[in-house]
N, C-alpha and C positions, 0 to 999 in steps of 0.2 A: 364608486361603492354601486352595488347592485339593490335595487329596492326589495325588500322581505316584507314589509306590511302595507296595509292600506290605512291611510285616515279617511274615514268615510264624510266627515263633514267638520269644519274647522272648528266648531264650538266640543267637538269629542274631546275626551280626555283620556281615551284609549284607542292603540290602533288595533289591526286584526291582522295577523302573522299569516303569510302566504306561503310560509316555508317554515319547518321546526328552524327554531331559534336557539343556540346553547348556550347556557349560561357564562357570559362573560364575550359574546358574540356583540356586534352591533346590530340593532334593529334600525333599519333603513327604511323612510316613508317621506312621502311628498307632501308638504303644505304650502299653500299659494305659490307654485310652482318650484319652490325652494326645497333642495335634499335636505331634510334633519336626519338625526341619527341620535340615540341612546344606547347605552349597556345593560344589555338582558341581565338582571340579577339572579334569574331562574332560568330554566330549561322553560321554552315557551313552545307547546304544540301545535302545529299545522292548524290552523284557521283560529286560534284562540287569540285572548286580548291580552295585551299590556299595557302596562299603565304610563301615561306620558309625564303624569307628574305626582308628586306624594299626596294620596287621599286618607283623608282621616277617616276614624270610624264614622258612620254613617253619613257619608257622603254620598253625591249625585253619580251614577257612573251613567257618561255620556256615552252613545254611538249614533251614527246618523243625525247627529244635532239634537236627539231624543233622549231622554234618560231613560234606560232600560234597566236601572236597579239601584241597590244601596249596599254601601259597604257595611260588614260585620263585624271587622276589624280595619286597622290600617292597612294600607297598599302603598309600600314604597315606589318613587318612579322608577320601571325597570322590570316591575316584578309581575308574576302572573297573575291576570283578573278571571279568576275561575268562581265555579258555585261553591266551593268551600269558604270564599271571603265575601261573595255578594248574593243578595236576594233579590228578587222580584218585587216590585212594590206595585200593587192593582191601581190604576187608573180611574178615575171617574171620564170616560171619554165623551159620555152624554155631555157633561158641562164644558168641553174642550170645543164640540161642535158649534161650528160658525151656521147660526139658522139664517 
């Protein structure tokens, strides 16, 4: 299987597709040295994200081990994660800064 998606951090619940993936095709990525795969439930464009697990409405979307947004609707495993189903949540970086 050819790798066509990248998992940036093991805590992430999305992968970034490094090639366009057609609905019904396999999304293939590496986690802890192991090759993993799931079926794309939507067409996933190049450089876009796919959900690794079912994400309910209001769930955190994690990439790079960090929250990058929150779901505005449920997103099923293998579905396209995009601007229509995720919204950015402002963070208080000052409170996160280690003094």
